[in-house]
C-alpha positions as CSV (number, residue, x, y, z in Angstrom):
1,M,34.3,-4.0,40.8
2,S,33.1,-2.4,37.7
3,A,29.7,-1.1,37.6
4,H,29.1,-2.6,34.1
5,P,30.7,-5.8,33.2
6,S,33.5,-5.9,30.1
7,N,31.0,-7.7,28.0
8,T,28.0,-5.4,28.3
9,P,27.9,-2.8,25.7
10,H,28.1,0.3,26.4
11,Y,25.3,3.2,25.0
12,K,25.4,6.5,23.8
13,L,22.6,8.6,22.8
14,A,22.6,9.3,19.2
15,K,19.6,11.8,18.6
16,A,16.5,12.3,20.8
17,L,13.1,12.5,18.7
18,G,11.1,15.0,20.3
19,N,9.2,17.2,18.0
20,S,7.1,14.6,16.0
21,H,4.3,13.4,18.6
22,H,2.7,15.9,21.3
23,D,1.2,13.0,23.8
24,T,1.9,9.6,24.7
25,I,3.7,7.5,22.5
26,N,2.1,4.2,21.8
27,F,4.1,1.8,20.1
28,L,7.8,2.0,18.4
29,S,8.7,-0.6,15.6
30,F,11.8,-0.6,13.3
31,S,11.9,-2.2,9.9
32,P,13.2,-5.3,9.1
33,C,16.1,-3.6,7.2
34,G,16.6,-1.5,10.1
35,R,16.6,1.6,8.0
36,F,12.7,3.2,9.3
37,L,11.1,3.4,13.0
38,A,7.6,3.8,13.2
39,S,5.8,5.3,15.9
40,G,2.1,6.2,17.0
41,G,0.8,8.3,19.8
42,D,-2.2,9.4,21.4
43,D,-2.1,12.7,19.5
44,D,-3.5,10.8,16.7
45,Y,-0.3,11.1,14.8
46,M,1.3,7.8,12.7
47,C,5.2,8.7,12.1
48,I,8.1,7.1,9.9
49,Y,11.4,7.8,10.4
50,D,14.4,7.5,8.7
51,C,17.3,6.3,10.4
52,S,19.6,5.5,7.8
53,D,22.1,7.4,9.7
54,P,21.0,7.1,13.7
55,R,22.8,10.7,14.0
56,H,20.0,12.3,11.6
57,C,17.1,10.2,11.5
58,E,14.5,12.3,10.1
59,V,10.3,12.2,9.6
60,S,9.9,10.3,6.5
61,L,6.0,10.3,7.0
62,R,3.8,12.0,9.3
63,V,0.1,11.3,9.1
64,K,-2.6,12.6,11.4
65,A,-5.4,10.0,11.7
66,N,-9.0,10.6,13.0
67,S,-7.6,8.0,15.4
68,Q,-4.9,7.1,17.8
69,P,-2.3,4.7,16.0
70,S,-2.5,1.7,18.3
71,A,-0.8,-1.3,16.8
72,V,1.9,-1.8,13.8
73,C,3.6,-4.4,12.0
74,W,6.3,-4.3,9.2
75,N,5.9,-6.9,5.8
76,P,9.6,-7.9,5.4
77,T,8.6,-9.5,2.2
78,A,7.4,-7.1,0.0
79,P,9.3,-3.0,-1.0
80,I,9.1,-1.4,2.1
81,S,5.4,-1.4,3.9
82,V,3.8,-1.3,6.8
83,F,0.4,-2.1,8.4
84,V,-0.9,0.3,11.3
85,G,-4.2,-0.6,13.4
86,Y,-6.3,2.3,15.1
87,G,-8.3,2.8,17.7
88,N,-11.5,3.2,15.5
89,G,-10.7,-0.6,13.9
90,G,-9.3,0.6,10.9
91,V,-6.2,-0.8,9.4
92,V,-3.8,1.2,7.0
93,K,-1.1,-0.1,5.0
94,H,1.7,2.8,3.5
95,C,3.9,1.5,1.5
96,I,6.9,3.2,0.2
97,S,7.7,4.1,-3.5
98,H,11.3,4.6,-5.1
99,E,9.5,5.4,-8.4
100,E,7.5,8.4,-6.8
101,G,10.5,9.1,-4.5
102,G,8.4,8.7,-1.3
103,W,5.6,7.1,0.6
104,L,2.7,6.8,-1.4
105,P,-1.0,7.8,0.3
106,G,-2.0,4.7,2.8
107,V,-5.0,2.5,1.7
108,L,-7.1,1.2,4.1
109,L,-7.4,-2.6,4.6
110,H,-9.8,-3.2,7.0
111,N,-12.3,-1.1,8.6
112,G,-13.6,-2.5,12.1
113,S,-14.9,-0.8,14.5
114,D,-12.9,-1.9,17.8
115,R,-9.6,-0.8,18.5
116,V,-7.0,-3.3,16.6
117,I,-5.0,-4.2,19.8
118,S,-2.0,-6.4,17.6
119,L,-1.2,-7.2,13.9
120,A,0.9,-10.0,12.5
121,W,2.4,-10.5,9.4
122,D,3.7,-13.8,7.8
123,R,2.3,-13.9,4.1
124,I,-0.8,-13.1,5.7
125,L,-2.2,-9.9,7.9
126,A,-4.0,-11.1,11.1
127,V,-5.9,-8.3,13.0
128,A,-6.3,-8.9,16.7
129,T,-8.9,-6.6,18.4
130,Q,-10.6,-7.2,21.9
131,S,-12.5,-10.2,21.2
132,T,-11.8,-11.3,17.5
133,V,-8.8,-12.2,15.4
134,Y,-9.1,-11.5,11.8
135,I,-7.0,-13.2,9.0
136,V,-6.5,-10.8,6.0
137,D,-7.1,-13.4,2.6
138,Q,-4.6,-11.8,0.2
139,D,-5.9,-14.4,-2.5
140,A,-9.4,-12.9,-1.9
141,G,-8.7,-9.5,-3.6
142,K,-5.7,-7.3,-3.5
143,F,-4.6,-4.5,-1.3
144,G,-6.9,-1.5,-1.2
145,V,-9.9,-4.0,-2.5
146,P,-12.2,-5.6,0.1
147,C,-10.9,-8.4,1.2
148,S,-12.4,-11.6,3.0
149,F,-11.8,-12.1,6.8
150,L,-12.3,-15.3,8.7
151,S,-13.5,-14.1,11.8
152,L,-11.7,-16.4,15.0
153,N,-13.8,-15.4,18.3
154,H,-12.8,-16.5,21.4
155,A,-14.6,-19.3,23.1
């Protein structure tokens, strides 16, 4: 009997991305289109790789923060953008600009004090910390302008 059933795909290493982080990597997430891969690590770096060709993935954006990136989610409905949560409670949005020919500077969306545990996006942004979920109300303000947050505390 074969070790791999005939309906099991065989995977082959296309490329190792080993020089972008210098400590533990906390997350990986592909963009909805599959072109970009985000990573964040204990070295306080958040990286985005352009994986248009999986054999030639290259760093497209590398940002050193003052805290460890701890969560990520992509916005599938807008121009390519990614939300990154940090251990210091911050949430930053990074967008790619085809007019500028690259990634725009990150925009701080939320500046809390508790570590961001998880992020979720479905027309609104949800930010989970250890004990609170914040919902970003886009109608109350534009990104980069203070937004109103609804705090949903655990009972």
